[in-house]
C-alpha positions as CSV (number, residue, x, y, z in Angstrom):
1,M,111.3,113.1,109.9
2,S,110.1,116.2,112.1
3,S,107.1,116.4,114.0
4,P,104.4,118.3,112.4
5,S,102.4,121.0,113.5
6,I,98.6,121.4,114.0
7,P,97.4,122.4,110.5
8,E,96.1,126.1,109.9
9,P,92.1,125.8,109.0
10,S,93.4,126.7,105.3
11,A,95.2,123.7,105.3
12,R,92.5,121.6,107.3
13,A,90.0,122.6,104.2
14,A,92.9,121.4,101.8
15,G,93.1,118.4,104.0
16,L,88.9,117.8,103.8
17,A,89.2,118.4,100.1
18,R,92.0,115.8,99.5
19,M,89.9,113.2,101.9
20,R,86.8,113.7,99.9
21,A,88.5,112.6,96.8
22,L,89.6,109.1,98.5
23,H,88.1,106.0,97.3
24,Q,84.6,105.0,98.6
25,Y,86.3,101.9,100.2
26,Y,87.7,104.0,103.1
27,R,84.3,105.4,104.1
28,D,82.2,102.1,104.0
29,A,85.1,100.6,106.1
30,L,84.2,103.0,109.2
31,S,80.6,103.2,108.8
32,R,79.3,99.7,109.7
33,D,78.7,99.9,113.3
34,F,75.2,100.8,113.5
35,A,73.1,101.0,116.7
36,F,69.5,101.5,117.7
37,P,68.4,102.7,121.2
38,G,65.7,100.0,120.8
39,L,63.9,97.6,118.3
40,G,60.6,96.7,119.4
41,D,58.9,94.0,117.9
42,V,60.7,94.9,114.7
43,P,63.1,91.4,114.0
44,L,66.5,91.8,114.0
45,E,67.3,90.1,110.6
46,L,65.2,93.0,109.3
47,V,67.6,95.6,110.6
48,E,70.6,93.4,109.7
49,W,69.1,93.3,106.3
50,A,68.8,96.7,105.8
51,G,72.4,97.7,107.2
52,R,74.0,95.6,104.3
53,A,76.3,97.7,102.2
54,D,74.7,96.3,99.1
55,N,71.3,96.6,99.8
56,I,69.6,99.7,98.1
57,D,65.9,98.5,98.1
58,T,63.6,101.0,99.2
59,L,60.6,99.5,98.0
60,Q,61.1,96.3,99.4
61,L,62.1,97.7,103.0
62,A,58.6,99.6,102.8
63,E,56.7,96.6,102.4
64,L,58.6,94.8,105.1
65,L,57.7,97.5,107.5
66,Q,53.9,97.5,106.6
67,Q,53.8,94.1,107.5
68,I,54.9,95.6,111.2
69,P,51.7,98.1,112.0
70,N,52.6,98.3,115.8
71,T,56.3,98.0,116.9
72,Q,55.2,98.4,120.5
73,L,57.1,101.4,120.8
74,P,55.9,104.5,121.8
75,A,54.9,107.0,118.6
76,E,57.8,108.9,118.0
77,H,60.2,106.3,118.7
78,D,58.4,104.0,116.3
79,R,58.7,106.6,113.5
80,A,62.3,107.4,114.1
81,L,63.2,104.1,113.7
82,R,61.6,103.4,110.5
83,L,63.3,106.7,109.3
84,M,66.5,105.6,110.5
85,L,66.1,102.3,108.4
86,F,65.0,104.2,105.5
87,A,68.1,106.4,105.6
88,I,70.4,103.7,106.0
89,V,69.2,101.8,102.8
90,Q,69.3,105.2,101.2
91,A,72.7,105.9,102.1
92,N,73.9,102.5,100.7
93,A,73.8,103.7,97.6
94,C,76.7,105.3,98.0
95,S,78.7,102.2,98.7
96,D,81.6,100.7,96.7
97,I,79.7,97.9,96.3
98,N,77.2,99.4,94.1
99,N,79.4,101.5,92.6
100,R,82.0,100.6,89.5
101,Y,84.1,103.5,89.4
102,A,85.3,105.9,92.3
103,D,85.3,109.4,90.6
104,R,81.6,109.8,91.5
105,I,79.9,112.7,93.6
106,V,77.0,112.3,95.8
107,P,74.1,114.7,94.5
108,E,73.5,117.5,96.5
109,R,70.1,116.9,96.4
110,L,70.5,113.1,98.2
111,A,72.7,115.2,100.5
112,E,70.2,117.6,101.8
113,S,67.5,114.8,101.8
114,M,70.0,112.6,103.9
115,R,70.9,115.9,106.4
116,G,66.9,116.5,106.6
117,A,66.0,112.6,107.4
118,L,68.9,112.6,110.2
119,A,67.2,116.2,111.4
120,R,63.9,114.7,111.9
121,I,65.0,111.5,113.6
122,L,66.7,113.5,116.2
123,A,63.9,115.4,116.6
124,L,61.8,112.4,117.0
125,H,63.8,110.4,119.6
126,E,67.0,112.4,120.5
127,C,69.6,109.4,121.9
128,Y,73.1,108.9,121.5
129,E,72.3,105.7,119.5
130,Y,71.1,107.5,116.3
131,F,73.8,110.3,117.1
132,I,76.7,107.6,116.2
133,D,74.2,106.3,113.0
134,G,73.7,109.9,111.5
135,V,77.7,110.6,111.6
136,Q,78.2,107.2,110.0
137,L,75.6,107.8,107.4
138,M,77.0,111.5,106.7
139,Y,80.6,110.1,106.4
140,R,79.6,107.2,104.1
141,M,78.0,109.7,101.8
142,N,81.1,111.8,101.9
143,L,79.8,114.6,103.8
144,L,83.0,115.5,105.5
145,D,82.3,118.9,106.5
146,D,79.2,118.1,108.4
147,V,81.1,115.3,110.4
148,D,84.2,117.5,111.2
149,G,81.6,120.0,112.1
150,F,80.1,117.6,114.8
151,M,83.9,116.2,115.4
152,R,84.5,119.9,116.7
153,A,81.1,120.7,118.6
154,H,80.8,117.4,120.2
155,P,84.3,115.9,120.9
156,D,82.8,114.2,124.0
157,L,80.4,112.1,121.9
158,F,82.9,111.1,119.3
159,T,85.5,109.9,122.3
160,G,82.7,107.9,123.5
161,N,82.2,105.3,120.6
162,P,84.8,103.4,118.9
163,A,83.5,103.5,115.4
164,L,83.4,107.9,115.7
165,R,86.8,107.7,117.3
166,A,87.9,105.6,114.3
167,I,86.1,108.1,111.9
168,A,87.3,110.9,113.6
169,A,91.3,109.5,113.7
170,F,91.2,108.9,109.8
171,I,90.0,112.6,109.0
172,E,92.5,113.8,111.2
173,M,95.3,111.9,109.9
174,G,94.2,112.7,106.4
175,C,94.6,116.7,107.4
176,G,97.8,116.1,109.1
177,D,97.1,115.9,112.3
178,Y,98.7,112.9,113.3
179,R,98.9,113.8,117.4
180,A,94.9,114.4,117.3
181,G,94.6,111.2,115.3
182,M,96.7,109.5,117.7
183,A,94.9,110.6,120.6
184,Y,91.4,109.7,119.1
185,L,92.9,105.6,118.5
186,E,95.7,104.9,121.1
187,P,93.0,104.0,123.8
188,L,91.6,101.5,121.3
189,A,95.0,100.5,119.7
190,T,96.8,99.6,123.1
191,G,93.9,98.1,125.2
192,P,93.1,94.5,125.1
193,G,90.5,94.4,122.2
194,R,92.7,96.0,119.8
195,P,92.1,92.9,117.3
196,R,88.6,94.3,116.9
197,L,89.8,97.5,115.3
198,P,88.7,98.1,111.6
199,L,91.5,97.2,109.5
200,V,91.7,100.9,108.5
201,A,91.6,102.0,111.7
202,A,94.5,100.0,112.7
203,L,96.3,101.4,109.7
204,T,95.2,105.0,110.8
205,Y,97.1,104.4,113.9
206,M,100.5,102.9,112.2
207,T,100.3,106.0,110.3
208,C,100.1,108.3,112.7
209,A,102.9,106.8,115.0
210,Y,105.1,106.7,112.0
211,R,104.6,110.2,111.1
212,L,105.2,111.1,114.8
213,D,108.7,109.4,114.5
214,A,107.8,106.0,116.4
215,E,108.7,102.3,115.0
216,P,105.6,100.9,114.6
217,S,105.2,97.4,115.6
218,W,101.5,96.9,115.0
219,P,99.7,96.1,113.0
220,L,102.6,95.7,110.8
221,R,106.3,95.5,112.2
222,F,108.9,98.5,111.0
223,D,111.8,96.5,112.5
224,V,112.8,94.4,109.7
225,A,115.5,92.5,109.0
226,P,117.6,94.0,105.8
227,A,117.9,92.0,102.6
228,G,121.1,90.0,102.8
229,S,121.7,89.7,106.3
230,E,121.5,86.8,108.2
231,R,118.3,87.2,110.0
232,F,116.7,87.9,106.3
233,A,118.2,84.4,105.2
234,R,116.8,82.5,108.2
235,E,113.4,84.4,107.6
236,L,113.6,83.6,103.9
237,A,114.4,79.9,104.7
238,M,110.5,80.0,106.5
239,L,109.0,80.4,103.5
240,P,108.1,77.3,100.9
241,P,111.2,76.6,98.6
242,L,111.3,78.3,95.6
243,R,111.9,75.8,92.6
244,M,113.1,77.4,89.1
245,V,111.2,75.3,86.8
246,Q,112.3,77.0,83.5
247,P,114.3,79.7,83.8
248,L,114.1,82.5,81.0
249,P,116.9,81.8,78.4
250,E,119.8,84.4,77.4
251,H,118.7,85.7,74.2
252,D,121.0,85.3,71.1
253,D,121.2,88.8,70.3
254,G,122.8,89.6,73.9
255,T,120.0,92.0,74.8
256,A,119.2,91.9,78.3
257,R,115.4,92.0,77.9
258,P,113.2,93.4,80.5
259,I,111.3,90.9,82.7
260,V,107.6,91.1,83.8
261,F,106.9,89.1,86.4
262,V,103.5,88.0,87.5
263,A,102.7,85.8,90.6
264,C,99.4,83.6,90.7
265,D,97.7,80.5,92.2
266,D,96.0,78.0,89.7
267,A,92.5,80.1,89.5
268,Y,94.2,83.3,88.6
269,F,96.4,82.0,85.9
270,E,93.4,80.6,84.1
271,Q,91.0,83.6,84.6
272,H,93.6,86.4,84.6
273,A,97.6,85.5,83.9
274,R,96.5,84.1,80.4
275,H,95.1,87.2,79.1
276,L,97.8,89.2,80.7
277,A,100.4,87.2,78.7
278,C,98.4,87.6,75.3
279,S,98.1,91.2,76.0
280,L,102.2,91.7,76.5
281,H,102.7,89.9,73.3
282,A,99.7,91.6,71.1
283,A,101.3,95.0,72.4
284,G,104.4,94.9,69.9
285,D,107.4,93.3,68.6
286,E,109.9,94.7,71.3
287,R,108.1,93.1,74.0
288,P,109.8,92.2,77.3
289,D,110.0,88.2,78.9
290,L,107.4,87.1,81.0
291,H,108.2,85.1,84.0
292,L,105.6,83.5,85.7
293,H,105.7,82.5,89.3
294,L,102.9,79.7,90.4
295,Y,101.6,79.0,93.6
296,S,101.0,75.3,94.1
297,P,100.6,74.6,90.9
298,S,98.3,71.8,89.3
299,A,99.6,69.8,86.3
300,A,97.0,71.7,84.2
301,T,98.3,75.0,84.7
302,L,101.8,73.8,83.5
303,A,100.0,72.6,80.7
304,G,98.5,76.1,80.2
305,V,102.1,77.5,80.1
306,D,103.3,75.0,77.6
307,A,100.1,76.1,75.6
308,L,101.0,79.5,75.9
309,R,104.6,79.4,74.4
310,A,103.0,77.6,71.5
311,R,100.3,80.4,70.9
312,L,102.9,83.4,71.9
313,P,105.9,82.7,69.7
314,G,108.7,85.2,69.9
315,M,107.9,85.8,73.3
316,A,109.9,83.8,76.1
317,I,108.1,82.7,79.4
318,G,109.9,81.3,82.4
319,V,108.5,79.6,85.4
320,S,109.0,79.3,89.3
321,T,106.9,77.4,91.7
322,E,106.4,77.6,95.2
323,D,104.3,74.5,97.2
324,G,104.1,73.8,100.9
325,A,102.6,75.3,104.3
326,L,102.4,78.8,104.4
327,P,103.3,81.2,107.0
328,V,99.6,83.0,107.4
329,Q,96.2,81.4,107.7
330,H,94.8,83.8,104.5
331,A,96.1,82.7,101.4
332,P,95.2,85.8,99.4
333,T,97.4,87.7,101.9
334,Y,100.4,85.6,101.4
335,Y,99.9,85.4,97.3
336,A,99.7,89.3,97.2
337,T,102.3,89.7,99.3
338,A,105.4,87.4,99.0
339,R,105.4,87.8,95.0
340,F,107.8,90.8,96.1
341,V,110.0,88.3,97.9
342,R,110.0,86.3,95.1
343,A,110.6,89.0,92.6
344,W,113.7,90.2,94.9
345,E,115.2,86.1,94.8
346,L,114.5,86.1,90.7
347,F,116.2,89.9,90.5
348,G,119.1,88.9,91.8
349,H,119.1,85.6,89.4
350,Y,118.2,87.4,86.5
351,R,119.9,90.8,86.7
352,R,117.5,92.4,84.6
353,T,114.9,94.8,84.9
354,M,111.9,93.7,86.6
355,C,108.5,95.0,85.9
356,I,106.0,93.6,89.0
357,V,102.6,93.7,88.0
358,D,99.2,91.9,88.9
359,A,97.7,88.9,87.2
360,D,94.6,91.0,86.6
361,A,96.0,93.5,84.1
362,L,96.3,94.0,80.4
363,F,99.0,95.7,78.4
364,R,97.5,98.0,76.3
365,Q,100.8,99.7,75.0
366,P,103.9,99.0,73.7
367,W,106.6,98.6,76.3
368,R,108.6,101.8,75.2
369,R,105.5,103.6,76.4
370,L,107.3,103.1,79.9
371,D,110.7,105.0,78.7
372,E,108.6,107.7,77.3
373,L,107.1,108.1,80.8
374,A,110.1,107.5,83.0
375,G,113.0,109.1,81.2
376,P,116.2,107.8,81.0
377,K,117.5,108.4,84.5
378,A,114.4,106.7,86.5
379,E,116.0,103.4,88.5
380,V,112.8,103.0,90.3
381,I,109.2,103.6,88.5
382,L,106.5,103.6,91.2
383,A,102.6,104.2,90.0
384,A,101.6,107.1,92.3
385,P,97.2,107.3,93.0
386,R,95.9,110.8,93.0
387,A,94.2,110.7,96.4
388,V,95.0,107.7,98.5
389,P,96.2,107.7,102.4
390,F,99.8,106.7,103.2
391,W,99.8,103.2,103.0
392,E,98.5,103.5,99.1
393,Q,101.1,106.0,98.2
394,V,102.8,103.3,96.0
395,L,100.1,100.9,94.2
396,A,101.4,97.6,94.6
397,G,99.9,96.1,90.9
398,F,102.8,97.9,89.1
399,L,106.6,98.6,90.1
400,V,109.6,98.7,87.9
401,C,113.3,98.2,89.4
402,R,116.1,98.5,87.1
403,Y,119.0,96.1,88.1
404,T,120.9,99.2,89.7
405,G,122.1,100.4,93.1
406,T,118.6,102.4,93.9
407,G,116.7,99.5,92.0
408,R,118.1,96.7,94.3
409,A,118.1,98.7,97.2
410,F,114.3,99.5,97.0
411,L,112.7,96.1,95.9
412,G,115.3,94.5,99.0
413,A,114.0,96.8,101.3
414,S,110.3,96.3,100.3
415,A,111.0,92.5,100.3
416,A,112.6,92.9,103.7
417,F,109.7,94.8,105.1
418,I,107.3,92.1,103.6
419,L,109.2,89.2,104.8
420,S,109.5,90.1,108.5
421,N,105.9,90.6,108.8
422,L,104.8,87.4,107.1
423,V,107.0,85.1,109.1
424,S,106.0,86.7,112.3
425,K,102.5,86.3,111.1
426,Q,101.8,89.8,111.0
427,A,100.9,89.9,107.4
428,I,97.6,91.8,106.7
429,W,95.7,93.0,103.4
430,F,97.4,96.3,102.6
431,T,101.0,94.8,103.5
432,D,102.7,95.4,100.2
433,Q,101.1,98.8,100.0
434,V,102.4,99.7,102.9
435,A,106.0,98.2,102.4
436,L,106.4,99.9,98.8
437,S,105.0,103.5,100.3
438,V,107.0,102.9,103.3
439,C,110.1,102.2,101.1
440,A,109.6,105.2,99.0
441,D,109.2,107.7,101.9
442,R,112.4,106.8,103.3
443,M,114.2,106.9,100.2
444,G,112.7,110.3,99.2
445,E,113.4,111.0,95.4
446,A,117.0,109.3,95.5
447,Q,118.6,112.1,93.2
448,G,115.8,111.4,90.7
449,A,116.2,107.9,90.5
450,L,112.9,107.5,92.1
451,R,110.3,108.4,89.3
452,R,106.4,108.7,90.7
453,I,104.3,108.7,87.8
454,D,100.4,109.2,87.8
455,S,98.9,105.4,87.8
456,H,96.6,106.5,85.6
457,L,99.2,106.2,82.9
458,L,100.8,103.2,84.2
459,V,97.9,100.8,85.0
460,D,94.7,102.4,85.0
461,M,91.5,101.2,86.4
462,A,89.4,103.7,84.6
463,H,90.7,102.3,81.5
464,G,91.7,105.2,79.5
465,D,93.5,105.1,76.3
466,A,96.8,106.6,77.4
467,A,97.7,104.0,80.2
468,L,100.4,101.5,79.2
469,C,97.8,98.8,81.3
470,W,94.7,98.5,82.2
471,A,93.8,96.7,85.8
472,V,90.9,95.7,87.6
473,T,90.1,95.7,91.8
474,T,88.2,94.0,94.0
475,Q,85.1,93.7,90.8
476,K,86.8,91.8,87.9
477,T,83.9,91.9,85.4
478,G,80.9,94.7,84.5
479,H,83.8,97.2,83.1
480,P,82.9,97.5,79.3
481,R,86.3,98.3,77.8
482,Y,88.3,96.0,80.1
483,D,85.9,93.0,79.2
484,A,85.7,93.8,75.8
485,A,89.8,93.6,75.5
486,R,89.7,90.6,77.2
487,R,87.2,88.9,74.6
488,E,89.2,90.5,72.0
489,L,92.0,88.3,73.3
490,E,90.7,85.3,73.6
491,L,89.3,85.4,69.9
492,R,92.7,86.2,68.8
493,Y,94.2,83.7,70.7
494,G,92.3,81.1,70.8
495,L,91.6,80.9,74.8
496,A,89.0,78.6,75.8
C-alpha cells in the first residue's frame, strides 16, 4: 500500500461529494459539543434541552425564552444567544434520530436560512465559541463546502478546538488526504485524554494510520493472532465455551445445504429471530438450513426454538449456546462481534457455505437470488454499501463464505481480528465492520473470489423489491413496508 499524495482540487471536490452522501450519523456524532461565551440568567437546563439532537420544538423554545425577558447580558450578546439557541434547534431537524431514511437532502432555503442566522449571530457578538457552534451546525446540516472553506481560511481556529479538529480530520480522510487528517487528530489521539475522543474521530485516526502504512494499535489492534495459531487457541479459550445443543442434520438426499447463521440473546430471539426464521421458510422450498447461536438462553427461548421447528416444516434448525462471563462490559458489542468467531467455529464443524446475517433481517426472495447476484466464481460475497467511510466498506449485517480456501481465509482472518480485540478488551462498536473491511482490503479481489455486491440488493434498509433481504438499523419500527412484512409473517405462522 503506497502512501497517498495530496488530492488535486478536482479530486477534493469529488471527495466532498462522497462525504455529503454519508449517513447523517457521521454528522451528528461530530456536532455535539456546543460552546457559549456566557449564559447570563438563561438556565443551563434550557441550553442542554435545546441541544438535544431529537429536539425540534422551536415553538416551545420561543415560549421558554419569553419567560426570560432580561438575561442580564448586553443587548447584542442577548440577541446572539437567543438566535444561537434557535439555530441549534433548527439544525436538529437534520439529525438522524428525527429521520427514518438516509437519502434526504437539506432544502436549500433551510441552508440559506442557517447561513444567514450564523452571520447575524457573529455580527451581533463575534466570538470563538459561536464560530465553533456555527461550524458544527453547518456540518450537521451537510454544508460541507462551507465548512471546507472555513478550514482553508481559518486553519488556526480549527486546530484550537477538539470538536473542530475531529470534523476537519474526518473531512480530510474522506477526501483522501490522510496526512492532513492525521495532523489534526494525532495530538488528541496520543494524549492522555484520548479515551474522550468521539468514536468516529478515533476510527478516523485509525483509518489515517492504516492508510499511511502504519499498524494501528488504538482504538483497535491490528496485530492479531492468525486463526488456527496457538495464540488464537489461547484467546478462544478466554471466551465462554460454545455448547452444541442440537447440530444440523445431514440430509437424506446428500446435499450440503447452505446455512444461515444468526446469533442473538433472548430479547432479539423473541423480537426478531423468530420472524427471520419464518421469512426464510416463506421465501421458497429450496431454502437453506438455519443455525441459531443463542447467548445465555432462557428455558423459554429454547422452547421457542422447538415451537419454530413445529411451525416451519421442512426447515432444519440447529442450535448452539454460550453462557458465562463476557470479556467486555458492553454486552451488545460482544454479541455483535463475537458472532463471527462463533460462525468461524461452526464453519469448521459443518464445512458448508455459511451466510451470517443480522437477527433483525427478513428474507424477501428465494435463496437462488443470491446465486443470480453473485455468479458461480464467488467464494466470499460481501455486501458493499454505496457511501460509507473505510470501516463500513463491508456491511456486517450480511456475509456469505463458501467452504473453500478463500472462504476459510476470509472468515478466519475476520474472526481472528475480532477475537484479539475482544480478549484485549479493545472491542468497540464497529469492531465487526472494521474487521470485515480490513480483511477485504488486504485480500483485494482474490482473483475474483471476493465478490462485492451493492448492499441494497442483498440486505436493503430502504426495503426495495429487488433485495434478497430487508433490514433495519437502530430504529426497529416505523418502517411501513418492513412492519407490514413482519405482520404478514405473524399472521401466517401464528407468532404471538
